[in-house]
KOLDOLO-607159 format. One record per residue (C-alpha): residue in three letters; x, y, z. Coordinates in steps of 0.05 Angstrom, whole numbers, plus 5000, padded with zeros to 4 digits. Example, Ala and Ser with C-alpha at 12.3 -4.5 7.8 and 13.67 -1.06 7.14 Angstrom:
2
ALA524649105156;SER527349795143;
//
This chain:
477
MET174235965632;GLN175335205632;GLY174234855699;SER172735495737;ALA165335475754;ALA163635215824;PHE156734985804;GLY152834825741;LEU145534835720;THR142334555657;GLY135034695639;LEU133435435635;ALA125935445641;VAL123235945693;MET125035515753;GLY131935365727;GLN133236095710;ASN131136345778;LEU135235805814;ALA141335995773;ARG140336725790;ASN139636535864;VAL146336165862;ALA149836745826;SER146837265874;ARG150536915931;GLY157237005895;ILE157736275874;SER160336215803;ILE155535815760;ALA155635545689;VAL148835515655;HIS146535095595;ASN140134965558;ARG138434475502;THR136235075461;THR142235525453;ALA137936135440;ARG135036085510;THR142036075541;ARG143936705502;GLU137437045522;PHE138536875595;LEU145637155593;ASP143137785560;GLN137937895613;HIS141437655675;GLY148737545660;HIS150538185699;GLU147437935764;GLY153337515785;PRO158837045764;ILE154936695708;VAL158036365647;GLY154136055590;ALA155535415552;GLU152635245484;SER154134505485;VAL153833965538;GLU161233845528;ASP162934575540;PHE158134595599;VAL161734005634;ALA168734265616;THR167034935649;LEU165734615717;ALA171134555771;ARG172633845795;PRO169533475827;ARG163933735783;ARG157333945817;LEU151234075775;ILE143634075777;ILE138633865724;MET132234285720;VAL128133945666;LYS121233635664;ALA120632985704;GLY120532325667;PRO124232145603;PRO127332845596;VAL131432725659;ASP133932055632;ALA135632385566;VAL139832915600;LEU143232395645;ASP144931975583;GLU148332585553;LEU152032775615;ALA154432105643;PRO159731955591;LEU162832645603;LEU163132595679;ASP168532285724;ALA168331885788;GLY166332325846;ASP162332825806;VAL155432995834;VAL149033075794;ILE142733345826;ASP135733255797;GLY131933855822;GLY125333695787;ASN119033345812;SER121332655794;LEU117832025818;TYR121831745876;SER122331045844;ASP125631355782;THR130531705829;ARG132331055863;ARG133630725795;ARG137831305771;GLU141931325835;ARG143530585828;ASP145430645755;LEU150031245766;ALA153130935828;ALA155430365783;LYS159430905745;ASP162031215810;ILE157831835796;ARG154132105857;PHE146832265846;ILE142032685889;GLY134532725879;ALA132633395910;GLY125533635920;ILE125234385912;SER119134765935;GLY117235485932;GLY115435615860;GLU118736155818;ASP119436645876;GLY122436125922;ALA127435895869;LEU129836615863;HIS129836835935;GLY130536185974;PRO126535525968;SER125634946014;ILE130434395989;MET129633646005;PRO135833275980;GLY136232515981;GLY142332105965;THR148431856001;ALA151132266059;GLU157632346020;ALA154032615959;TYR150233116002;ALA156533336038;ALA159533515971;VAL153934005953;SER151234216021;ASP155034866021;VAL151335105958;LEU144534815976;THR144235096046;THR146635776021;ILE141235845968;ALA135635556012;ALA130635976051;GLN132936156122;VAL128436166182;ASP131236396249;GLY138236296221;THR136835566201;PRO137035366127;CYS130735036100;CYS135034466073;THR137533836105;HIS139633136082;VAL133132736080;GLY135732036069;SER138531566018;ASP136731475943;GLY129431705931;ALA127931976001;GLY128432705980;HIS123632635922;TYR118932215965;VAL118532756018;LYS117433285964;MET111732845935;VAL108432806004;HIS109533556013;ASN105733665948;GLY100233185971;ILE099333586035;GLU099134205992;TYR093333895952;ALA089533766017;ASP091034446045;MET088534795983;GLN082234365980;LEU080634506053;ILE081435266040;ALA076935205979;GLU071634846020;ALA071835376074;TYR071135906021;ASP065235545989;LEU061635436054;LEU062136166075;ARG060136386005;GLN054035945999;GLY052235906073;LEU052836646090;GLY052336946020;LEU059037316028;ASP062437625968;ALA069737575951;ALA071638225986;ALA068438006052;LEU071737326046;ALA078537646034;GLU077738026100;ILE076137376136;PHE082137016109;ASP086437606128;ARG083937556200;TRP085236816201;ASN092336916178;ASP093637296244;GLY092236676285;ASP093735926286;LEU092235886212;ASP098036356195;SER100936076131;PHE102936236060;LEU096735926030;ILE091936296075;GLU095736936061;ILE095336865985;THR088036645989;ALA086237346014;LYS090237645957;VAL086937215905;LEU080037385931;ARG081638125931;GLN084338145860;PRO079738485809;ASP078938265738;PRO081438825692;THR076738615637;THR070038575674;GLY071338935739;GLN068838335777;PRO073037955828;LEU077837545786;VAL076236905826;ASP068936955802;VAL070936905728;ILE076236355736;LEU073735695708;ASP072435195765;GLU076934645737;ALA083134495780;GLU088834195742;GLN094333735769;LYS101233515750;GLY101232835785;THR104832895851;GLY098332875891;ARG096132255852;TRP103031935864;THR102332085939;SER095631715942;GLN098031135899;SER104031035945;ALA099731086007;LEU095130545980;GLU101230105969;LEU103830246040;GLY096830166071;VAL096830876100;PRO089931216103;ILE091331906075;THR084032086066;ALA084732836063;ILE090032826008;THR086432305967;GLU079632665972;ALA083333285947;VAL085832905887;PHE078832635873;ALA075933335880;ARG080533585826;ALA078433005781;LEU071133165793;SER072333905780;ALA074933715710;ARG068133415692;SER065034095682;ASP060433905624;GLU057533315664;ARG056733755726;ALA052934275685;LEU048133745661;ALA047433425731;ALA045934105762;LYS039734135719;VAL036933445735;LEU039533215803;PRO035733495863;GLY039233735926;PRO036833815997;ASP029333976001;GLY029234156075;ALA029634846106;ARG036335186103;PRO039735246170;GLU039935936201;LEU047236146204;GLY050136746240;GLU056937066247;ASP059136516295;PHE059136046234;VAL065436406210;ASP069136196273;ALA066335496267;VAL069035426195;ARG075835696219;ASP076135156274;ALA074034606224;LEU079334846175;TYR084734816227;ALA082534136254;SER082333846183;LYS089034156167;VAL091933796228;ILE089133146201;ALA092233246132;TYR099133376162;ALA098532796210;GLN096832326153;GLY102532596110;PHE107632516165;GLU105131816180;GLN106131646106;MET113331906107;ALA114731476169;SER111730856136;ALA115730976072;ALA122131056113;ASP120930386146;THR119430066080;PHE125230336040;GLY130430386095;TRP130731146097;ASP133031496161;ILE128032066155;HIS127732526216;LEU120632776214;GLY121933376259;ASP127233616210;MET122033586154;ALA117634056194;THR123634516203;ILE125434566129;TRP118134676110;ARG117735306154;GLY120335756098;GLY120935776023;CYS115835236008;ILE108535285990;ILE105734956054;ARG110035386101;ALA105835526163;LYS106335766234;PHE104035106263;LEU109934716232;ASP113634956295;ARG108534556334;ILE109933936292;LYS117434026304;ASP116134086379;ALA112033446378;TYR117633046346;ASP122833356392;ALA118833116451;ASP117932416422;GLU121932226360;ASP118131566357;LEU111231906357;ARG106531456317;ASN101531996298;LEU101332736309;LEU094332666338;LEU097432336399;ALA101732936415;ASP098833366472;TYR098134006431;PHE094533686372;ARG090233236417;ASP087733846455;THR086934266393;ILE082433746361;ALA078533676426;ASP077234416428;ALA075334456355;GLN071233826344;GLY064634126365;ALA065134666311;TRP068134166263;ARG062133696270;ARG057334296264;VAL060734516199;VAL060433826167;ARG053133746188;THR051434436160;ALA054934276095;ILE050633656088;GLU044334056102;LEU046334586051;GLY048434085998;VAL055334395995;PRO060733865980;THR066233836032;PRO069933186017;ALA076333386053;PHE072833656116;SER068333046119;SER073532516106;SER078332846156;LEU073032806210;ALA071432086191;TYR078731916197;TYR079032236265;ASP073031846289;GLY075831206259;TYR082731316291;ARG079731426360;SER075230806355;GLU077630226396;ARG073129766355;LEU071129856282;PRO066229446240;ALA071929096204;ASN069928476243;LEU063728416199;ILE067928536136;GLN072527946157;GLY066427516169;LEU063827676100;ARG070527546068;ASP071026876102;PHE063826696080;PHE064926816005;GLY072426705998;ALA074726286056;HIS079726836074;SER079626656148;TYR079327116208;ARG082527206276;ARG078827196342;THR078927666401;ASP079327116454;ARG084826656429;PRO090726666379;GLY090826356310;ALA086926406245;PHE080226076235;HIS075025926181;THR067625766190;LEU064525236146;TRP058825716128;GLY055625276074;GLU056024636115;ASP054524556189;GLY057525216212;ARG063324886248;GLU069625316260;ILE076325016240;GLU083325266245;ALA085425586179;
//
C-alpha cells in the first residue's frame, strides 16, 4: 500500500535481511528492496510471513511505499555502492526524510555525505551496527551519528531493534556527522586487538604447556566465569571444542593460519597516526594479520631462521593463571587506547561523544561485549573528563595486581620464541605511559643535529638550536 510502511530497508544481503526481520518482528511495518529483484522475491517467500513486510521491485516503488517523513536504511557494501544508492534515492526524497547508512562506511565519507544531503534538506545518519548476523536479527549494538533532529526522527525504531541490557537499549546518539561510524571503526579496532590477544594466549598455552584444543577450551570456559567474561572468550571455547567432520581433528587445527581483514582495523590505526594517539595494541593486531597472510614466506623462513637456543623455561599449572592475568591487563590497555582515540577524535572533529555511554551500548549485541564494560562506564561516571582509563582506581589497581604475571608471560614468550606482539606492545605502552621521563630528549637532540628542528629545555621556556657543526653555541630558534 502506498505510503504505509513506517520504515524501509534497501540491500538484502544477510545483514540486511536479518535487520529487516528484526524490525518486522517488533511489529514495525517495513518496506524492503534490493537491486536484484529476484533476491527481494526470495526474501519475501522465505520471511514475508514473519511480520508486516512489503516488497518493492523498483527504487521508485520502494520510496513511494514509505510513510512521510520517510525513514529508511541502506545496507550495502561500504564505499562507492553507498554513493550509488544515495544518487538513486536523493531525487525521490523530500525535505525532512531520513536516510541511514548502516554499513561499515569510513567516517570521512559519512561526513561528506551528510553535508551533501543536508544541502538538499535530507537528513542523513551514519550508524555503526555491530553484532554480526545474529545481532542484526535479535538485537545489535547501534551507534548512530548525525544531527540530534535526525536521530530523534528514527530513535523509536533504532532503540526498539537494538539489544537490551538491564532494560537499557544498546543504542544512543553518538554525535554529529561521522561520529557514529568513527566509534564503530574504533569498536572494530578494539575487536582486532581483543582477538589477537586471545590468539596469543592460546598460542602461549599451546606451545608453552603442550595443551591440545580440548584442554584449551576448558581453560577459556573457566576464564569466562571471571573478569574475562565476554562474548569473544565464550566463543573461543566453542571454536576450540568444534570437531572437523572430515578428519575428526579439532577444526581449529585444520584452519589455515591466515587472518583476513576488511579494513576497519587499518582505518583505526591510520586515524590514530593522524591524531597522534598511540594505539599500540590495535596496530600490532593489524600488523599481525598482515604477517599471517605471508604464509609462503613464513614457511620458508621457518626452515632457515633459527629461534632461541637456550633451555626452555620450566612451566607449571600456575602459568595458566599468569597468562590469564596478562590477557586481562593487555585487554585493559587496548580499551584504554581505543577510548583515548575516541576522545581525541571528538576534540578534533567537534563531536560531543560521551565515552561512558559508548561503554553502555557495547554491553550487549556487539562483538566486544564484555563484563568489564560496566567498569569502564563506572570510571567515566566518576570522572567524565578522565584522560585515560589507566588513571581510574579500578584499572590502576588491576594492572598493579597483574603486572608481575604480565611481565613473566612476556619474558617467557621471548624465551620460547613465541610471538606476542599485542601482549608485548601493551606492556611497553604501560611502561611508557607511567614513565615521567622518556628518551625522546635524545631523539630531539638528534633531530636538531641533522635537521635544525630545534628543541625545548627543561629549565627555561622557548625553542633552541645548537650550532652543532660550528662552535656548539646554543641560540634561540
